[in-house]
PyMOL Python script that loads the backbone (N, CA, C, O; Angstrom):
from pymol import cmd

cmd.read_pdbstr("""\
ATOM      1  N   UNK A   1      79.867  68.208  72.266  1.00  0.00           N
ATOM      2  CA  UNK A   1      79.107  67.642  71.402  1.00  0.00           C
ATOM      3  C   UNK A   1      78.123  66.717  71.998  1.00  0.00           C
ATOM      4  O   UNK A   1      78.539  65.818  72.729  1.00  0.00           O
ATOM      5  N   UNK A   2      76.740  66.857  71.737  1.00  0.00           N
ATOM      6  CA  UNK A   2      75.854  65.984  72.457  1.00  0.00           C
ATOM      7  C   UNK A   2      75.945  64.535  71.841  1.00  0.00           C
ATOM      8  O   UNK A   2      76.355  64.307  70.703  1.00  0.00           O
ATOM      9  N   UNK A   3      75.522  63.618  72.710  1.00  0.00           N
ATOM     10  CA  UNK A   3      75.408  62.217  72.288  1.00  0.00           C
ATOM     11  C   UNK A   3      74.212  61.959  71.549  1.00  0.00           C
ATOM     12  O   UNK A   3      73.144  62.524  71.786  1.00  0.00           O
ATOM     13  N   UNK A   4      74.412  61.002  70.543  1.00  0.00           N
ATOM     14  CA  UNK A   4      73.210  60.592  69.756  1.00  0.00           C
ATOM     15  C   UNK A   4      72.096  59.990  70.573  1.00  0.00           C
ATOM     16  O   UNK A   4      70.904  60.251  70.412  1.00  0.00           O
ATOM     17  N   UNK A   5      72.584  59.179  71.445  1.00  0.00           N
ATOM     18  CA  UNK A   5      71.657  58.416  72.310  1.00  0.00           C
ATOM     19  C   UNK A   5      71.744  59.219  73.693  1.00  0.00           C
ATOM     20  O   UNK A   5      72.792  59.215  74.339  1.00  0.00           O
ATOM     21  N   UNK A   6      70.700  59.849  74.087  1.00  0.00           N
ATOM     22  CA  UNK A   6      70.701  60.709  75.289  1.00  0.00           C
ATOM     23  C   UNK A   6      69.737  60.276  76.301  1.00  0.00           C
ATOM     24  O   UNK A   6      69.075  61.114  76.914  1.00  0.00           O
ATOM     25  N   UNK A   7      69.611  58.977  76.524  1.00  0.00           N
ATOM     26  CA  UNK A   7      68.564  58.326  77.331  1.00  0.00           C
ATOM     27  C   UNK A   7      69.198  57.434  78.398  1.00  0.00           C
ATOM     28  O   UNK A   7      70.418  57.273  78.408  1.00  0.00           O
ATOM     29  N   UNK A   8      68.390  56.843  79.307  1.00  0.00           N
ATOM     30  CA  UNK A   8      69.018  56.105  80.297  1.00  0.00           C
ATOM     31  C   UNK A   8      69.430  54.747  79.676  1.00  0.00           C
ATOM     32  O   UNK A   8      70.471  54.188  80.020  1.00  0.00           O
ATOM     33  N   UNK A   9      68.540  54.202  78.701  1.00  0.00           N
ATOM     34  CA  UNK A   9      68.920  52.925  77.953  1.00  0.00           C
ATOM     35  C   UNK A   9      69.757  53.279  76.781  1.00  0.00           C
ATOM     36  O   UNK A   9      69.451  54.095  75.911  1.00  0.00           O
ATOM     37  N   UNK A  10      70.874  52.561  76.853  1.00  0.00           N
ATOM     38  CA  UNK A  10      71.894  52.823  75.749  1.00  0.00           C
ATOM     39  C   UNK A  10      71.915  51.790  74.692  1.00  0.00           C
ATOM     40  O   UNK A  10      72.630  52.029  73.718  1.00  0.00           O
ATOM     41  N   UNK A  11      71.265  50.707  74.719  1.00  0.00           N
ATOM     42  CA  UNK A  11      71.057  49.699  73.649  1.00  0.00           C
ATOM     43  C   UNK A  11      69.731  48.928  73.792  1.00  0.00           C
ATOM     44  O   UNK A  11      69.095  48.914  74.846  1.00  0.00           O
ATOM     45  N   UNK A  12      69.379  48.331  72.748  1.00  0.00           N
ATOM     46  CA  UNK A  12      68.205  47.445  72.689  1.00  0.00           C
ATOM     47  C   UNK A  12      68.449  46.015  72.900  1.00  0.00           C
ATOM     48  O   UNK A  12      67.496  45.246  73.025  1.00  0.00           O
ATOM     49  N   UNK A  13      69.690  45.598  72.950  1.00  0.00           N
ATOM     50  CA  UNK A  13      70.092  44.181  72.972  1.00  0.00           C
ATOM     51  C   UNK A  13      70.387  43.612  74.289  1.00  0.00           C
ATOM     52  O   UNK A  13      70.323  42.393  74.450  1.00  0.00           O
ATOM     53  N   UNK A  14      70.688  44.365  75.192  1.00  0.00           N
ATOM     54  CA  UNK A  14      71.358  43.977  76.448  1.00  0.00           C
ATOM     55  C   UNK A  14      70.515  42.780  77.157  1.00  0.00           C
ATOM     56  O   UNK A  14      71.073  41.760  77.561  1.00  0.00           O
ATOM     57  N   UNK A  15      69.233  42.988  77.259  1.00  0.00           N
ATOM     58  CA  UNK A  15      68.561  41.754  78.098  1.00  0.00           C
ATOM     59  C   UNK A  15      68.572  40.453  77.140  1.00  0.00           C
ATOM     60  O   UNK A  15      68.582  39.341  77.668  1.00  0.00           O
ATOM     61  N   UNK A  16      68.571  40.576  75.844  1.00  0.00           N
ATOM     62  CA  UNK A  16      68.839  39.384  75.106  1.00  0.00           C
ATOM     63  C   UNK A  16      70.183  38.883  75.225  1.00  0.00           C
ATOM     64  O   UNK A  16      70.315  37.660  75.253  1.00  0.00           O
ATOM     65  N   UNK A  17      71.099  39.541  75.293  1.00  0.00           N
ATOM     66  CA  UNK A  17      72.535  39.125  75.459  1.00  0.00           C
ATOM     67  C   UNK A  17      72.650  38.323  76.844  1.00  0.00           C
ATOM     68  O   UNK A  17      73.260  37.258  76.940  1.00  0.00           O
ATOM     69  N   UNK A  18      72.050  38.903  77.810  1.00  0.00           N
ATOM     70  CA  UNK A  18      72.104  38.126  79.041  1.00  0.00           C
ATOM     71  C   UNK A  18      71.261  36.826  79.055  1.00  0.00           C
ATOM     72  O   UNK A  18      71.664  35.796  79.595  1.00  0.00           O
ATOM     73  N   UNK A  19      70.048  36.940  78.418  1.00  0.00           N
ATOM     74  CA  UNK A  19      69.351  35.677  78.280  1.00  0.00           C
ATOM     75  C   UNK A  19      70.017  34.563  77.517  1.00  0.00           C
ATOM     76  O   UNK A  19      70.030  33.418  77.967  1.00  0.00           O
ATOM     77  N   UNK A  20      70.608  34.909  76.284  1.00  0.00           N
ATOM     78  CA  UNK A  20      71.277  33.938  75.551  1.00  0.00           C
ATOM     79  C   UNK A  20      72.678  33.518  76.286  1.00  0.00           C
ATOM     80  O   UNK A  20      73.076  32.362  76.141  1.00  0.00           O
ATOM     81  N   UNK A  21      73.344  34.337  76.983  1.00  0.00           N
ATOM     82  CA  UNK A  21      74.465  34.029  77.767  1.00  0.00           C
ATOM     83  C   UNK A  21      74.056  32.966  78.756  1.00  0.00           C
ATOM     84  O   UNK A  21      74.621  31.874  78.813  1.00  0.00           O
ATOM     85  N   UNK A  22      73.052  33.326  79.534  1.00  0.00           N
ATOM     86  CA  UNK A  22      72.667  32.346  80.741  1.00  0.00           C
ATOM     87  C   UNK A  22      72.170  31.053  80.052  1.00  0.00           C
ATOM     88  O   UNK A  22      72.487  29.984  80.574  1.00  0.00           O
ATOM     89  N   UNK A  23      71.444  31.052  78.960  1.00  0.00           N
ATOM     90  CA  UNK A  23      70.911  29.806  78.291  1.00  0.00           C
ATOM     91  C   UNK A  23      72.268  28.925  78.060  1.00  0.00           C
ATOM     92  O   UNK A  23      72.203  27.705  78.216  1.00  0.00           O
ATOM     93  N   UNK A  24      73.267  29.431  77.758  1.00  0.00           N
ATOM     94  CA  UNK A  24      74.476  28.702  77.491  1.00  0.00           C
ATOM     95  C   UNK A  24      75.363  28.445  78.520  1.00  0.00           C
ATOM     96  O   UNK A  24      76.443  27.882  78.343  1.00  0.00           O
ATOM     97  N   UNK A  25      74.878  28.901  79.777  1.00  0.00           N
ATOM     98  CA  UNK A  25      75.460  28.574  80.984  1.00  0.00           C
ATOM     99  C   UNK A  25      76.965  29.232  81.056  1.00  0.00           C
ATOM    100  O   UNK A  25      77.933  28.681  81.580  1.00  0.00           O
ATOM    101  N   UNK A  26      76.968  30.409  80.479  1.00  0.00           N
ATOM    102  CA  UNK A  26      78.342  31.106  80.336  1.00  0.00           C
ATOM    103  C   UNK A  26      78.334  32.253  81.189  1.00  0.00           C
ATOM    104  O   UNK A  26      77.340  32.963  81.338  1.00  0.00           O
ATOM    105  N   UNK A  27      79.565  32.460  81.816  1.00  0.00           N
ATOM    106  CA  UNK A  27      79.683  33.604  82.761  1.00  0.00           C
ATOM    107  C   UNK A  27      80.017  34.961  81.937  1.00  0.00           C
ATOM    108  O   UNK A  27      80.397  34.856  80.771  1.00  0.00           O
ATOM    109  N   UNK A  28      79.903  35.979  82.419  1.00  0.00           N
ATOM    110  CA  UNK A  28      80.317  37.135  81.681  1.00  0.00           C
ATOM    111  C   UNK A  28      81.791  37.218  81.461  1.00  0.00           C
ATOM    112  O   UNK A  28      82.245  37.858  80.512  1.00  0.00           O
ATOM    113  N   UNK A  29      82.475  36.646  82.233  1.00  0.00           N
ATOM    114  CA  UNK A  29      83.860  36.570  81.911  1.00  0.00           C
ATOM    115  C   UNK A  29      84.342  35.566  80.837  1.00  0.00           C
ATOM    116  O   UNK A  29      85.376  35.738  80.191  1.00  0.00           O
ATOM    117  N   UNK A  30      83.559  34.559  80.701  1.00  0.00           N
ATOM    118  CA  UNK A  30      83.680  33.514  79.680  1.00  0.00           C
ATOM    119  C   UNK A  30      83.288  34.195  78.360  1.00  0.00           C
ATOM    120  O   UNK A  30      83.964  34.007  77.349  1.00  0.00           O
ATOM    121  N   UNK A  31      82.259  34.942  78.359  1.00  0.00           N
ATOM    122  CA  UNK A  31      81.743  35.711  77.146  1.00  0.00           C
ATOM    123  C   UNK A  31      82.910  36.738  76.571  1.00  0.00           C
ATOM    124  O   UNK A  31      83.290  36.830  75.404  1.00  0.00           O
ATOM    125  N   UNK A  32      83.356  37.467  77.697  1.00  0.00           N
ATOM    126  CA  UNK A  32      84.373  38.333  77.323  1.00  0.00           C
ATOM    127  C   UNK A  32      85.677  37.648  76.668  1.00  0.00           C
ATOM    128  O   UNK A  32      86.311  38.148  75.739  1.00  0.00           O
ATOM    129  N   UNK A  33      85.965  36.472  77.275  1.00  0.00           N
ATOM    130  CA  UNK A  33      87.210  35.774  76.803  1.00  0.00           C
ATOM    131  C   UNK A  33      86.966  35.306  75.483  1.00  0.00           C
ATOM    132  O   UNK A  33      87.879  35.396  74.663  1.00  0.00           O
ATOM    133  N   UNK A  34      85.715  34.752  75.110  1.00  0.00           N
ATOM    134  CA  UNK A  34      85.468  34.258  73.825  1.00  0.00           C
ATOM    135  C   UNK A  34      85.438  35.325  72.750  1.00  0.00           C
ATOM    136  O   UNK A  34      85.943  35.087  71.653  1.00  0.00           O
ATOM    137  N   UNK A  35      84.844  36.540  73.026  1.00  0.00           N
ATOM    138  CA  UNK A  35      84.860  37.710  72.290  1.00  0.00           C
ATOM    139  C   UNK A  35      86.336  38.114  71.910  1.00  0.00           C
ATOM    140  O   UNK A  35      86.654  38.519  70.792  1.00  0.00           O
ATOM    141  N   UNK A  36      87.159  37.963  72.922  1.00  0.00           N
ATOM    142  CA  UNK A  36      88.672  38.338  72.589  1.00  0.00           C
ATOM    143  C   UNK A  36      89.288  37.469  71.598  1.00  0.00           C
ATOM    144  O   UNK A  36      90.155  37.917  70.847  1.00  0.00           O
ATOM    145  N   UNK A  37      88.867  36.144  71.536  1.00  0.00           N
ATOM    146  CA  UNK A  37      89.431  35.128  70.396  1.00  0.00           C
ATOM    147  C   UNK A  37      88.974  35.813  69.223  1.00  0.00           C
ATOM    148  O   UNK A  37      89.689  35.562  68.252  1.00  0.00           O
ATOM    149  N   UNK A  38      87.984  36.625  68.975  1.00  0.00           N
ATOM    150  CA  UNK A  38      87.706  37.204  67.737  1.00  0.00           C
ATOM    151  C   UNK A  38      88.284  38.602  67.502  1.00  0.00           C
ATOM    152  O   UNK A  38      87.975  39.323  66.553  1.00  0.00           O
ATOM    153  N   UNK A  39      89.156  38.909  68.470  1.00  0.00           N
ATOM    154  CA  UNK A  39      89.740  40.202  68.319  1.00  0.00           C
ATOM    155  C   UNK A  39      88.757  41.339  68.691  1.00  0.00           C
ATOM    156  O   UNK A  39      88.961  42.443  68.187  1.00  0.00           O
ATOM    157  N   UNK A  40      87.688  41.163  69.543  1.00  0.00           N
ATOM    158  CA  UNK A  40      86.746  42.040  70.004  1.00  0.00           C
ATOM    159  C   UNK A  40      86.996  42.066  71.469  1.00  0.00           C
ATOM    160  O   UNK A  40      86.791  41.086  72.186  1.00  0.00           O
ATOM    161  N   UNK A  41      87.474  43.289  71.927  1.00  0.00           N
ATOM    162  CA  UNK A  41      87.800  43.405  73.284  1.00  0.00           C
ATOM    163  C   UNK A  41      86.750  44.140  74.303  1.00  0.00           C
ATOM    164  O   UNK A  41      86.655  45.356  74.467  1.00  0.00           O
ATOM    165  N   UNK A  42      86.099  43.272  74.852  1.00  0.00           N
ATOM    166  CA  UNK A  42      84.920  43.734  75.744  1.00  0.00           C
ATOM    167  C   UNK A  42      85.268  43.037  77.098  1.00  0.00           C
ATOM    168  O   UNK A  42      85.197  41.822  77.286  1.00  0.00           O
ATOM    169  N   UNK A  43      85.646  43.952  77.995  1.00  0.00           N
ATOM    170  CA  UNK A  43      85.868  43.385  79.456  1.00  0.00           C
ATOM    171  C   UNK A  43      84.627  42.806  80.138  1.00  0.00           C
ATOM    172  O   UNK A  43      83.521  43.071  79.667  1.00  0.00           O
ATOM    173  N   UNK A  44      84.733  42.123  81.089  1.00  0.00           N
ATOM    174  CA  UNK A  44      83.557  41.535  81.909  1.00  0.00           C
ATOM    175  C   UNK A  44      82.679  42.741  82.360  1.00  0.00           C
ATOM    176  O   UNK A  44      81.452  42.661  82.301  1.00  0.00           O
ATOM    177  N   UNK A  45      83.285  43.811  82.792  1.00  0.00           N
ATOM    178  CA  UNK A  45      82.491  44.899  83.347  1.00  0.00           C
ATOM    179  C   UNK A  45      81.703  45.510  82.217  1.00  0.00           C
ATOM    180  O   UNK A  45      80.612  46.027  82.457  1.00  0.00           O
ATOM    181  N   UNK A  46      82.157  45.481  81.100  1.00  0.00           N
ATOM    182  CA  UNK A  46      81.573  46.120  79.896  1.00  0.00           C
ATOM    183  C   UNK A  46      80.354  45.193  79.418  1.00  0.00           C
ATOM    184  O   UNK A  46      79.335  45.681  78.930  1.00  0.00           O
ATOM    185  N   UNK A  47      80.543  43.818  79.597  1.00  0.00           N
ATOM    186  CA  UNK A  47      79.491  42.879  79.321  1.00  0.00           C
ATOM    187  C   UNK A  47      78.362  43.221  80.346  1.00  0.00           C
ATOM    188  O   UNK A  47      77.203  43.282  79.936  1.00  0.00           O
ATOM    189  N   UNK A  48      78.625  43.425  81.539  1.00  0.00           N
ATOM    190  CA  UNK A  48      77.624  43.662  82.571  1.00  0.00           C
ATOM    191  C   UNK A  48      76.844  45.000  82.079  1.00  0.00           C
ATOM    192  O   UNK A  48      75.615  44.990  82.014  1.00  0.00           O
ATOM    193  N   UNK A  49      77.519  46.029  81.772  1.00  0.00           N
ATOM    194  CA  UNK A  49      76.980  47.162  81.289  1.00  0.00           C
ATOM    195  C   UNK A  49      76.123  47.109  80.139  1.00  0.00           C
ATOM    196  O   UNK A  49      75.067  47.740  80.082  1.00  0.00           O
ATOM    197  N   UNK A  50      76.585  46.317  79.156  1.00  0.00           N
ATOM    198  CA  UNK A  50      75.834  45.982  77.935  1.00  0.00           C
ATOM    199  C   UNK A  50      74.467  45.336  78.461  1.00  0.00           C
ATOM    200  O   UNK A  50      73.389  45.808  78.099  1.00  0.00           O
ATOM    201  N   UNK A  51      74.544  44.267  79.308  1.00  0.00           N
ATOM    202  CA  UNK A  51      73.432  43.620  79.664  1.00  0.00           C
ATOM    203  C   UNK A  51      72.406  44.488  80.546  1.00  0.00           C
ATOM    204  O   UNK A  51      71.192  44.315  80.442  1.00  0.00           O
ATOM    205  N   UNK A  52      72.928  45.367  81.359  1.00  0.00           N
ATOM    206  CA  UNK A  52      71.970  46.249  81.990  1.00  0.00           C
ATOM    207  C   UNK A  52      71.579  47.498  81.274  1.00  0.00           C
ATOM    208  O   UNK A  52      70.828  48.336  81.774  1.00  0.00           O
ATOM    209  N   UNK A  53      72.140  47.603  80.021  1.00  0.00           N
ATOM    210  CA  UNK A  53      71.577  48.644  79.085  1.00  0.00           C
ATOM    211  C   UNK A  53      72.339  50.055  79.242  1.00  0.00           C
ATOM    212  O   UNK A  53      72.009  51.061  78.613  1.00  0.00           O
ATOM    213  N   UNK A  54      73.322  49.999  80.094  1.00  0.00           N
ATOM    214  CA  UNK A  54      74.006  51.373  80.329  1.00  0.00           C
ATOM    215  C   UNK A  54      75.221  51.632  79.515  1.00  0.00           C
ATOM    216  O   UNK A  54      75.944  52.597  79.762  1.00  0.00           O
ATOM    217  N   UNK A  55      75.472  50.778  78.528  1.00  0.00           N
ATOM    218  CA  UNK A  55      76.526  50.848  77.662  1.00  0.00           C
ATOM    219  C   UNK A  55      76.101  50.560  76.153  1.00  0.00           C
ATOM    220  O   UNK A  55      75.382  49.590  75.913  1.00  0.00           O
ATOM    221  N   UNK A  56      76.511  51.339  75.212  1.00  0.00           N
ATOM    222  CA  UNK A  56      76.155  51.112  73.730  1.00  0.00           C
ATOM    223  C   UNK A  56      76.919  49.981  73.282  1.00  0.00           C
ATOM    224  O   UNK A  56      77.942  49.633  73.872  1.00  0.00           O
ATOM    225  N   UNK A  57      76.451  49.359  72.217  1.00  0.00           N
ATOM    226  CA  UNK A  57      76.879  48.235  71.585  1.00  0.00           C
ATOM    227  C   UNK A  57      77.376  48.516  70.027  1.00  0.00           C
ATOM    228  O   UNK A  57      76.545  48.844  69.181  1.00  0.00           O
ATOM    229  N   UNK A  58      78.597  48.387  69.742  1.00  0.00           N
ATOM    230  CA  UNK A  58      78.927  48.546  68.374  1.00  0.00           C
ATOM    231  C   UNK A  58      78.582  47.564  67.485  1.00  0.00           C
ATOM    232  O   UNK A  58      78.346  46.433  67.909  1.00  0.00           O
ATOM    233  N   UNK A  59      78.506  47.857  66.153  1.00  0.00           N
ATOM    234  CA  UNK A  59      78.093  46.715  65.121  1.00  0.00           C
ATOM    235  C   UNK A  59      79.045  45.629  65.127  1.00  0.00           C
ATOM    236  O   UNK A  59      78.650  44.479  64.930  1.00  0.00           O
ATOM    237  N   UNK A  60      80.350  45.907  65.349  1.00  0.00           N
ATOM    238  CA  UNK A  60      81.439  44.711  65.391  1.00  0.00           C
ATOM    239  C   UNK A  60      81.130  44.034  66.683  1.00  0.00           C
ATOM    240  O   UNK A  60      81.100  42.803  66.673  1.00  0.00           O
ATOM    241  N   UNK A  61      80.882  44.715  67.864  1.00  0.00           N
ATOM    242  CA  UNK A  61      80.513  43.822  69.059  1.00  0.00           C
ATOM    243  C   UNK A  61      79.250  43.001  69.039  1.00  0.00           C
ATOM    244  O   UNK A  61      79.158  41.969  69.704  1.00  0.00           O
ATOM    245  N   UNK A  62      78.216  43.483  68.232  1.00  0.00           N
ATOM    246  CA  UNK A  62      77.042  42.863  67.969  1.00  0.00           C
ATOM    247  C   UNK A  62      77.301  41.567  67.090  1.00  0.00           C
ATOM    248  O   UNK A  62      76.794  40.472  67.332  1.00  0.00           O
ATOM    249  N   UNK A  63      78.103  41.823  66.106  1.00  0.00           N
ATOM    250  CA  UNK A  63      78.538  40.710  65.308  1.00  0.00           C
ATOM    251  C   UNK A  63      79.253  39.564  66.121  1.00  0.00           C
ATOM    252  O   UNK A  63      78.970  38.371  66.013  1.00  0.00           O
ATOM    253  N   UNK A  64      80.132  40.043  66.876  1.00  0.00           N
ATOM    254  CA  UNK A  64      80.870  39.033  67.788  1.00  0.00           C
ATOM    255  C   UNK A  64      79.990  38.299  68.701  1.00  0.00           C
ATOM    256  O   UNK A  64      80.064  37.078  68.845  1.00  0.00           O
ATOM    257  N   UNK A  65      79.098  39.102  69.359  1.00  0.00           N
ATOM    258  CA  UNK A  65      78.106  38.423  70.244  1.00  0.00           C
ATOM    259  C   UNK A  65      77.316  37.271  69.539  1.00  0.00           C
ATOM    260  O   UNK A  65      77.135  36.149  70.011  1.00  0.00           O
ATOM    261  N   UNK A  66      76.875  37.737  68.330  1.00  0.00           N
ATOM    262  CA  UNK A  66      76.119  36.758  67.485  1.00  0.00           C
ATOM    263  C   UNK A  66      76.935  35.385  67.316  1.00  0.00           C
ATOM    264  O   UNK A  66      76.481  34.256  67.501  1.00  0.00           O
ATOM    265  N   UNK A  67      78.103  35.693  66.963  1.00  0.00           N
ATOM    266  CA  UNK A  67      78.978  34.470  66.706  1.00  0.00           C
ATOM    267  C   UNK A  67      79.317  33.674  67.857  1.00  0.00           C
ATOM    268  O   UNK A  67      79.381  32.451  67.726  1.00  0.00           O
ATOM    269  N   UNK A  68      79.539  34.214  68.958  1.00  0.00           N
ATOM    270  CA  UNK A  68      79.931  33.538  70.195  1.00  0.00           C
ATOM    271  C   UNK A  68      78.787  32.863  70.694  1.00  0.00           C
ATOM    272  O   UNK A  68      78.851  31.676  71.013  1.00  0.00           O
ATOM    273  N   UNK A  69      77.710  33.552  70.790  1.00  0.00           N
ATOM    274  CA  UNK A  69      76.305  32.997  71.321  1.00  0.00           C
ATOM    275  C   UNK A  69      75.666  32.146  70.456  1.00  0.00           C
ATOM    276  O   UNK A  69      74.690  31.504  70.842  1.00  0.00           O
ATOM    277  N   UNK A  70      76.193  32.032  69.052  1.00  0.00           N
ATOM    278  CA  UNK A  70      75.591  31.363  68.030  1.00  0.00           C
ATOM    279  C   UNK A  70      74.001  31.573  67.833  1.00  0.00           C
ATOM    280  O   UNK A  70      73.200  30.645  67.718  1.00  0.00           O
ATOM    281  N   UNK A  71      73.696  32.866  67.814  1.00  0.00           N
ATOM    282  CA  UNK A  71      72.510  33.446  67.643  1.00  0.00           C
ATOM    283  C   UNK A  71      72.469  34.432  66.423  1.00  0.00           C
ATOM    284  O   UNK A  71      73.304  35.336  66.400  1.00  0.00           O
ATOM    285  N   UNK A  72      71.566  34.322  65.422  1.00  0.00           N
ATOM    286  CA  UNK A  72      71.519  35.374  64.424  1.00  0.00           C
ATOM    287  C   UNK A  72      71.293  36.724  64.986  1.00  0.00           C
ATOM    288  O   UNK A  72      70.615  36.895  65.999  1.00  0.00           O
ATOM    289  N   UNK A  73      71.902  37.753  64.283  1.00  0.00           N
ATOM    290  CA  UNK A  73      71.769  39.033  64.890  1.00  0.00           C
ATOM    291  C   UNK A  73      70.354  39.596  65.199  1.00  0.00           C
ATOM    292  O   UNK A  73      70.076  40.328  66.150  1.00  0.00           O
ATOM    293  N   UNK A  74      69.494  39.134  64.234  1.00  0.00           N
ATOM    294  CA  UNK A  74      68.066  39.539  64.340  1.00  0.00           C
ATOM    295  C   UNK A  74      67.380  39.198  65.576  1.00  0.00           C
ATOM    296  O   UNK A  74      66.460  39.849  66.071  1.00  0.00           O
ATOM    297  N   UNK A  75      67.952  38.007  66.094  1.00  0.00           N
ATOM    298  CA  UNK A  75      67.288  37.511  67.382  1.00  0.00           C
ATOM    299  C   UNK A  75      67.410  38.443  68.538  1.00  0.00           C
ATOM    300  O   UNK A  75      66.608  38.417  69.471  1.00  0.00           O
ATOM    301  N   UNK A  76      68.517  39.348  68.466  1.00  0.00           N
ATOM    302  CA  UNK A  76      68.718  40.184  69.606  1.00  0.00           C
ATOM    303  C   UNK A  76      67.703  41.246  69.632  1.00  0.00           C
ATOM    304  O   UNK A  76      67.542  41.867  70.683  1.00  0.00           O
ATOM    305  N   UNK A  77      66.988  41.529  68.574  1.00  0.00           N
ATOM    306  CA  UNK A  77      65.974  42.517  68.529  1.00  0.00           C
ATOM    307  C   UNK A  77      64.479  42.016  68.671  1.00  0.00           C
ATOM    308  O   UNK A  77      63.522  42.787  68.608  1.00  0.00           O
ATOM    309  N   UNK A  78      64.386  40.843  68.842  1.00  0.00           N
ATOM    310  CA  UNK A  78      62.950  40.306  68.956  1.00  0.00           C
ATOM    311  C   UNK A  78      62.369  40.364  70.410  1.00  0.00           C
ATOM    312  O   UNK A  78      61.227  39.963  70.634  1.00  0.00           O
TER     313      UNK A  78
END
""", "prot")
cmd.dss("prot")
cmd.show_as("cartoon", "prot")
cmd.util.cbc("prot")
cmd.orient("prot")
């Protein structure tokens, strides 16, 4: 079955995730650990792949990123 997204770029929010994470002086591991406290399991390597656009982001993960980074979801798309 073909993938819905069949391009190099797998998400629209990765660059913003990196920007917001760095603004908060948070490492990828720290972000992963904080997501885990919300029962959202994204390893450090997956955070890296989200940020470089090579991994998709689920709606639940986006919600968690919004909560952990204290950013409204719509800010990830600006």
